[in-house]
C-alpha positions in Angstrom: -23.3 -35.5 60.4 -20.3 -35.1 58.0 -19.2 -31.4 57.5 -20.1 -29.9 54.0 -16.9 -28.4 52.0 -16.7 -25.1 51.7 -16.5 -24.3 48.1 -13.3 -22.0 47.2 -14.1 -18.5 45.9 -12.1 -19.1 42.5 -13.9 -22.1 41.9 -16.8 -19.8 42.1 -15.5 -17.5 39.7 -14.5 -19.9 37.3 -18.0 -21.5 37.1 -19.6 -18.1 36.6 -17.5 -17.2 34.0 -18.1 -20.5 31.9 -21.8 -20.1 32.8 -22.1 -16.4 31.6 -20.7 -15.5 28.7 -18.7 -12.0 28.5 -20.0 -8.9 27.4 -18.8 -7.8 23.9 -18.6 -3.7 23.4 -20.4 -4.0 19.3 -18.7 -1.3 17.7 -20.0 0.3 14.7 -17.8 1.3 11.7 -18.0 3.2 8.5 -16.4 1.5 5.4 -15.0 3.9 2.5 -13.5 0.9 0.4 -11.8 0.7 -3.1 -13.1 -1.5 -5.2 -10.8 -4.2 -7.5 -7.9 -5.7 -5.6 -8.2 -3.3 -2.6 -11.6 -4.4 -1.6 -9.9 -8.3 -1.6 -8.2 -7.6 1.6 -10.7 -5.0 2.2 -13.5 -7.9 2.9 -11.0 -9.6 5.2 -10.9 -6.8 7.8 -14.7 -6.2 7.7 -15.4 -10.0 8.0 -13.3 -10.6 11.1 -15.1 -7.3 12.5 -18.6 -8.7 12.0 -17.0 -12.0 13.6 -16.2 -9.7 16.5 -19.8 -8.4 17.4 -18.9 -5.1 15.2 -21.4 -3.7 12.8 -20.1 -2.7 9.9 -21.9 -0.5 6.7 -20.1 -0.2 3.4 -20.2 2.8 1.1 -20.4 1.7 -2.9 -21.4 3.2 -6.0 -24.1 1.4 -8.1 -21.3 0.5 -10.4 -19.2 -1.1 -8.0 -17.2 -4.5 -9.4 -16.4 -6.4 -6.4 -18.1 -4.9 -3.5 -22.0 -6.5 -3.5 -24.9 -4.8 -2.3 -26.2 -7.7 -0.2 -23.8 -9.3 2.5 -23.9 -11.4 5.4 -20.8 -9.4 7.0 -22.1 -5.7 6.4 -25.0 -3.3 5.4 -24.1 -1.6 2.1 -24.9 1.9 1.8 -25.5 2.4 -2.0 -25.0 5.8 -3.3 -26.3 6.8 -6.7 -23.3 7.6 -8.5 -20.4 6.2 -10.2 -16.9 5.5 -9.6 -15.5 4.8 -13.1 -14.2 2.0 -11.2 -16.4 -0.8 -12.9 -14.9 -3.6 -14.9 -15.0 -2.3 -18.3 -13.0 1.0 -17.1 -10.0 -1.2 -15.5 -9.9 -3.6 -18.6 -9.3 -1.1 -21.1 -7.2 0.9 -19.5 -4.6 -2.1 -18.5 -4.8 -3.1 -22.2 -4.1 1.0 -23.3 -1.2 0.5 -20.6 0.6 -2.7 -21.7 0.0 -1.9 -25.2 2.5 1.5 -24.6 4.7 -0.8 -23.0 5.0 -3.1 -25.7 6.5 -0.3 -28.2 9.8 -0.8 -26.1 11.7 0.7 -23.7 12.8 4.5 -24.1 12.0 8.4 -22.4 9.1 8.7 -24.8 7.7 5.3 -23.8 7.9 6.2 -20.3 6.5 9.6 -20.7 3.2 8.0 -22.7 2.6 5.8 -19.8 3.1 8.1 -16.9 0.3 10.6 -18.9 -2.0 8.2 -19.9 -1.8 6.9 -15.8 -2.1 10.5 -14.8 -5.2 11.0 -17.3 -7.0 7.9 -15.8 -6.4 8.9 -12.5 -7.9 12.2 -12.8 -10.9 11.2 -14.4 -11.4 8.2 -11.1 -10.7 11.5 -9.1 -13.5 13.6 -10.9 -16.3 10.9 -10.4 -15.3 10.7 -6.3 -15.8 14.1 -6.4 -19.0 13.7 -8.0 -20.3 11.1 -5.6 -18.8 13.0 -2.3 -20.8 16.1 -3.6 -23.9 13.9 -4.4 -23.5 12.6 -0.9 -23.3 15.8 1.2 -26.5 17.1 -0.7 -28.4 14.2 -0.3 -29.3 15.6 3.2 -31.3 12.3 4.3 -28.7 10.3 3.8 -25.7 12.5 5.4 -28.1 12.8 8.5 -29.0 9.3 8.9 -25.0 8.9 8.6 -24.4 11.3 11.5 -27.3 9.7 13.3 -25.8 5.9 12.7 -23.2 7.1 15.7 -20.3 5.5 13.9 -17.0 5.1 15.9 -15.0 5.5 13.1 -14.4 5.7 9.4 -12.0 3.0 8.4 -10.9 3.8 4.2 -8.5 2.7 1.7 -6.6 6.8 1.0 -5.6 5.5 -2.4 -8.5 7.4 -3.1 -9.8 10.4 -0.7 -13.2 9.8 -0.5 -12.9 7.6 2.8 -11.0 10.6 4.3 -12.4 13.9 3.7 -16.1 12.0 4.8 -14.4 10.9 8.2 -13.2 15.0 8.7 -16.6 15.5 7.3 -18.5 13.6 10.1 -15.8 14.5 12.5 -15.0 10.8 13.2 -11.8 9.5 14.0 -9.8 7.8 10.7 -8.5 4.5 10.3 -6.2 3.8 6.8 -6.2 0.4 5.6 -3.2 1.6 3.3 -0.5 0.8 0.8 -1.4 3.8 -1.2 -2.4 7.4 -0.6 -3.5 9.7 -3.6 -0.1 11.1 -3.0 1.7 7.5 -3.6 3.3 5.3 -1.3 1.7 6.0 2.4 5.3 6.4 4.1 5.9 9.7 1.9 2.7 11.2 3.2 3.1 10.1 7.2 6.8 9.5 7.7 10.0 11.8 7.2 11.4 10.2 4.0 14.5 11.1 3.6 15.7 10.6 -0.1 19.2 9.7 0.3 18.3 5.9 1.2 14.2 6.3 0.8 13.6 4.9 -2.5 10.3 6.3 -4.5 8.0 3.9 -6.3 9.1 3.2 -9.8 12.8 3.8 -9.5 13.6 0.5 -8.7 16.1 1.2 -6.2 16.9 -0.2 -3.2 18.3 1.8 0.2 21.8 2.0 -0.8 22.0 4.0 -4.0 25.1 5.7 -5.7 25.2 9.4 -6.4 23.7 8.9 -9.6 20.7 6.7 -8.3 20.2 9.5 -5.2 20.1 11.9 -8.1 17.3 10.1 -10.2 15.7 9.6 -6.9 15.5 13.3 -6.3 14.3 13.8 -9.9 11.3 11.5 -9.7 10.9 12.7 -6.6 10.2 16.0 -8.3 8.1 14.8 -10.8 5.5 12.6 -8.3 5.1 16.7 -6.0 4.7 18.3 -10.0 1.8 15.5 -11.0 0.2 15.8 -7.9 0.3 19.6 -7.6 -1.2 19.1 -11.4 -3.8 16.1 -11.6 -5.4 15.7 -8.1 -5.2 18.4 -5.5 -6.6 21.2 -8.1 -9.9 18.5 -8.5 -10.7 18.8 -4.6 -9.7 22.4 -4.0 -13.4 23.8 -4.3 -14.9 20.4 -2.9 -13.1 20.8 0.5 -13.6 24.5 0.4 -17.0 23.9 0.4 -17.6 21.6 3.1 -14.9 21.7 5.2 -14.0 24.9 5.3 -11.2 27.1 3.6 -8.5 26.3 6.5 -8.7 22.8 5.5 -5.6 21.3 3.4 -5.9 18.3 1.1 -2.7 17.0 2.4 -3.4 17.5 5.9 -6.3 15.4 5.8 -4.4 12.7 5.2 -1.7 13.5 8.4 -4.7 14.2 10.5 -6.0 10.0 10.3 -5.6 8.6 13.9 -4.0 4.9 12.6 -2.4 4.0 9.3 -2.6 0.4 9.0 0.3 -0.6 7.1 0.0 -3.7 4.2 3.9 -4.5 4.4 6.4 -5.0 7.0 10.1 -4.8 7.1 11.0 -8.3 6.2 9.6 -7.0 2.4 9.9 -3.2 2.8 13.0 -1.4 3.0 14.2 0.0 6.4 13.3 3.3 6.9 11.6 6.2 9.2 8.0 5.7 10.5 5.9 7.1 12.8 3.8 6.1 16.5 0.3 5.7 14.8 1.9 3.7 11.9 1.2 -0.3 12.6 2.5 -3.2 10.0 0.0 -5.9 9.1 1.6 -7.1 6.3 0.7 -10.7 5.1 -2.8 -10.3 7.4 -5.0 -11.8 4.4 -2.8 -14.8 4.3 -3.9 -18.2 6.4 -2.5 -21.9 6.7 -3.8 -23.7 4.0 -7.2 -25.4 3.9 -7.9 -28.7 1.5 -7.8 -28.1 -2.2 -11.2 -28.9 -4.0 -11.0 -32.9 -5.3 -10.0 -32.1 -9.0 -7.2 -30.0 -8.0 -5.8 -32.1 -5.3 -6.0 -34.8 -7.9 -4.1 -33.0 -10.6 -1.5 -31.9 -7.9 -0.8 -35.2 -7.4 -0.2 -36.3 -10.4 2.7 -34.4 -10.7 4.8 -37.0 -8.9 8.3 -35.8 -7.7 8.2 -33.2 -10.1 5.7 -30.7 -8.3 3.7 -28.1 -9.2 4.1 -24.1 -10.6 1.3 -22.2 -10.1 0.7 -18.9 -12.2 -1.7 -15.7 -11.6 -1.4 -12.4 -12.8 -4.0 -11.0 -10.4 -7.5 -9.6 -10.4 -6.7 -7.1 -13.0 -5.2 -8.8 -15.5 -7.3 -11.8 -17.1 -5.8 -12.2 -20.1 -2.6 -11.1 -22.2 -1.8 -10.4 -25.8 -2.1 -13.7 -27.8 1.6 -13.8 -29.0 2.7 -13.5 -25.5 0.2 -16.1 -23.9 1.8 -18.5 -26.2 5.2 -17.8 -26.1 4.4 -18.7 -22.0 2.2 -21.5 -22.6 4.9 -23.0 -25.1 7.5 -22.7 -22.4 5.4 -24.4 -19.5 4.8 -27.7 -22.0 8.2 -28.2 -22.4 8.4 -28.5 -18.3 8.4 -31.7 -16.3 6.2 -30.1 -13.6 2.5 -30.0 -14.0 1.1 -25.8 -14.3 -2.2 -24.2 -13.0 -2.6 -21.0 -14.9 -5.4 -18.7 -13.4 -6.3 -17.2 -17.5 -9.7 -16.1 -18.7 -8.4 -15.5 -22.4 -8.4 -17.7 -25.4 -7.2 -21.1 -25.1 -3.3 -20.8 -26.6 -2.2 -22.3 -29.2 0.9 -24.0 -27.5 -0.7 -25.0 -24.3 0.8 -28.6 -22.9 -0.9 -31.6 -21.9 0.7 -30.2 -18.4 -1.0 -27.0 -18.0 -4.6 -26.9 -16.4 -6.2 -23.1 -17.8 -8.2 -22.2 -14.4 -10.8 -18.9 -14.6 -10.0 -19.0 -10.6 -8.2 -20.7 -8.2 -7.6 -21.2 -4.5 -3.8 -18.8 -4.5 -3.4 -19.2 -0.9 -4.2 -22.7 -0.7 -2.2 -23.7 -3.6 0.9 -21.8 -2.7 0.5 -23.5 1.0 0.4 -27.1 -1.1 3.7 -29.1 -0.2 4.1 -30.0 -4.1 4.2 -26.4 -5.4 7.8 -25.4 -6.3 7.1 -21.9 -7.9 4.6 -19.1 -8.0 4.9 -16.6 -11.7 3.3 -13.6 -10.8 2.5 -10.2 -11.8 4.1 -8.6 -8.4 0.7 -7.4 -6.8 1.2 -6.9 -3.2 -1.4 -10.3 -1.9 0.6 -12.3 -3.7 3.7 -11.6 -3.1 2.9 -11.4 0.5 0.9 -14.5 0.2 4.1 -16.4 -1.8 7.0 -14.8 1.2 4.2 -16.2 4.4 4.4 -19.9 2.4 7.7 -19.5 1.5 7.3 -20.0 -2.0 10.0 -18.2 -4.9 8.5 -16.3 -7.6 9.4 -15.5 -11.2 7.9 -12.3 -11.5 6.2 -11.0 -14.9 5.7 -7.3 -14.0 3.3 -5.6 -15.5 1.8 -2.5 -14.3 1.8 0.0 -11.4 4.5 -0.7 -8.0 4.2 -4.2 -9.7 7.9 -4.0 -10.9 9.3 -2.1 -7.2 7.3 -5.2 -5.4 8.6 -7.8 -7.4 12.1 -5.8 -7.1 12.2 -6.2 -3.1 12.0 -9.7 -3.7 14.7 -10.2 -6.2 17.2 -8.2 -4.0 16.7 -10.9 -1.3 17.2 -13.3 -3.4 14.0 -15.0 -3.1 13.0 -14.8 -6.6 14.1 -13.5 -10.3 12.1 -10.6 -12.4 11.6 -11.5 -16.3 10.7 -8.4 -19.0 7.5 -10.0 -20.3 7.9 -7.3 -22.9 11.4 -8.7 -24.6 10.6 -12.5 -23.6 10.4 -14.7 -25.6 10.1 -19.0 -24.9 13.6 -19.2 -24.7 13.9 -16.6 -22.0 11.1 -17.3 -19.8 11.5 -21.2 -19.9 15.4 -20.3 -18.8 13.9 -18.0 -16.2 11.9 -21.0 -14.4 14.8 -23.3 -14.7 17.0 -21.4 -12.6 14.6 -20.4 -10.1 13.2 -24.2 -9.6 17.1 -25.4 -9.8 19.0 -22.9 -7.7 18.1 -24.1 -4.2 19.3 -20.6 -2.8 15.7 -19.2 -4.4 14.1 -21.1 -1.9 16.1 -21.1 0.9 15.5 -17.5 0.7 12.1 -17.0 0.5 11.3 -19.6 3.1 13.9 -17.4 5.2 11.8 -14.5 4.8 8.9 -16.7 5.9 10.8 -17.3 9.1 11.0 -14.0 9.8 7.6 -12.8 8.6 6.1 -15.6 10.7 8.4 -14.9 13.9 5.7 -12.3 15.2 4.9 -11.6 19.0 0.6 -11.3 17.5 -0.6 -12.7 13.8 -1.2 -9.5 11.4 -4.7 -9.7 11.0 -4.8 -9.5 15.0 -2.6 -6.2 15.0 -5.2 -4.5 13.1 -7.9 -5.6 15.0 -6.8 -4.6 18.3 -5.9 -1.0 17.0 -9.2 -0.5 15.3 -10.6 -1.7 18.8 -8.4 0.4 20.7 -9.6 3.5 18.7 -13.1 2.7 19.1 -12.5 2.3 23.1 -10.7 5.6 23.2 -12.5 7.5 20.5 -9.5 8.3 18.5 -5.6 8.0 19.2 -4.6 11.5 19.1 -1.7 11.1 21.3 0.1 8.8 18.7 -0.9 11.5 16.2 2.2 14.2 15.3 0.7 17.7 15.3 3.6 18.4 12.7 0.8 18.6 9.5 -0.5 21.7 11.0 3.0 23.6 10.6 3.5 25.6 7.7 6.1 23.7 5.1 8.8 26.5 6.7 8.6 25.7 10.4 8.2 22.1 9.6 11.8 22.4 8.0 13.1 24.8 9.9 13.4 27.1 7.4 12.5 29.9 9.6 14.7 29.2 12.3 17.7 28.7 9.9 16.8 32.3 8.6 17.2 33.5 11.9 20.5 31.7 13.0 21.8 32.9 9.7 20.8 36.8 10.3 21.8 36.6 13.5 25.3 35.1 12.7 25.6 37.6 9.6 24.6 40.6 12.2 27.1 39.3 14.7 29.8 38.8 11.6 29.0 42.2 10.3 29.3 44.0 13.7 32.8 42.0 14.3 33.8 43.8 11.0 32.9 47.1 11.9 34.2 47.1 14.9 37.6 45.6 13.5 37.2 48.5 10.8 36.8 51.2 13.6 39.7 49.8 15.4 41.7 50.2 12.4 40.8 53.3 11.2 41.5 54.7 14.7 44.8 53.0 14.8 45.4 54.5 11.2 44.5 58.1 12.6 46.8 57.6 15.4 49.5 56.9 13.0 48.9 59.8 11.3 49.0 62.1 13.6 52.1 60.4 15.1 54.4 60.8 11.8 52.4 64.3 11.1 54.2 65.0 14.8 57.2 63.6 13.9 57.7 65.4 10.4 57.4 69.0 12.1 
């Protein structure tokens, strides 16, 4: 009788693993997002969380623009209040900012622009304050949030609703962040020496002359004044009432467990950072998928000349008619085909080579081998997608941080900025020709693409790992500095400097007093000797 072969234990284990699916812990995540273009990248994380078996709840307002009430990826919690960040508000606001900038470059224009932004920002903060107060006073709703036993709050801190809610519920806090209510995120959490860390809006690099450093400090002072005048006062009473008088608005942000930054140092200038800051720049970027049939036919019809795509993002669907006509006329003179995302009236000068679309698969187009150039407004998402796919940029910055984003591309030789408010058809045409025909632009952008892709983990995987890390460990306090609990004079060692200066001063005074005493004694002895000699 033949002997039965003994099954090796490792094969038994492999068979069991194949037959029995692994146990996956499904966490519960409460998301307090920001609407508009910020929701576009937050949605990517939410969908990935859902695919990993986590339950996601999203807080939204009744006037939500992009955030839908029903979704297969999350459960919505709709507050019976208006955030004010709806499509009408944004369209009107953007139109006002564009109109101000068209008045020309001057100190007065810049002042009007900043005041308009400050006023509208204050309006959004006031609406956020009302939303939070309604939430906290709706006892059944707030109790249901407590009873849900969420593992963490994921929020975009450009508006502080999620920050305050997380502290109220005493839950770990994770940021999907580029901006906070106080400006660029690093300035709220990491040391930021103004000698080589440029402020947003200055269009400065990390190599500044004396005058540039002076400008950087002045802009920093103006920003701090703006925050103190237009942001902090709005939340003082709310924070005192619901979080206690010992709570401080700035410290609420610094108390976050993780900061998932939507940039990386391929794009950002080198600067100090912190252990709980993790970089996921380009996390929304993916390999290109096949284009819809009608777009693929149009792209293929371009032949050897290739295609240019143009988009001004989610907030800017149309331009003033004269600007649109100048752009369309320049496009009409090109041998390339053009796909232009534009919702306004058809420009009178539009050429046969230009296709207007209400929407386009931007990431898939940028990844198509026939796309030669991206004409963009400079939003973070679009810039990151261009870096990922290695497509050079002609930048038409309009509002907010767009000029700074494009400046970072321009100084690396991967794109060119054109001032849309002073350009005409010829300036725009020459700018496109320069970037298309000078090989260094594409080479530099492809070099950035290679650096960006050469990472041990994909940016989205990095983000999800750290979110799940916070779930597993109920926070990440060991990565968070406690410096935010220190008063400003202790953080900057002002008290230590004053103590040491006082000690040195006492030693010097004592030394001077001793010398004076010795001198006095010597003089008295000399006087006595002289007196005796006279006698």
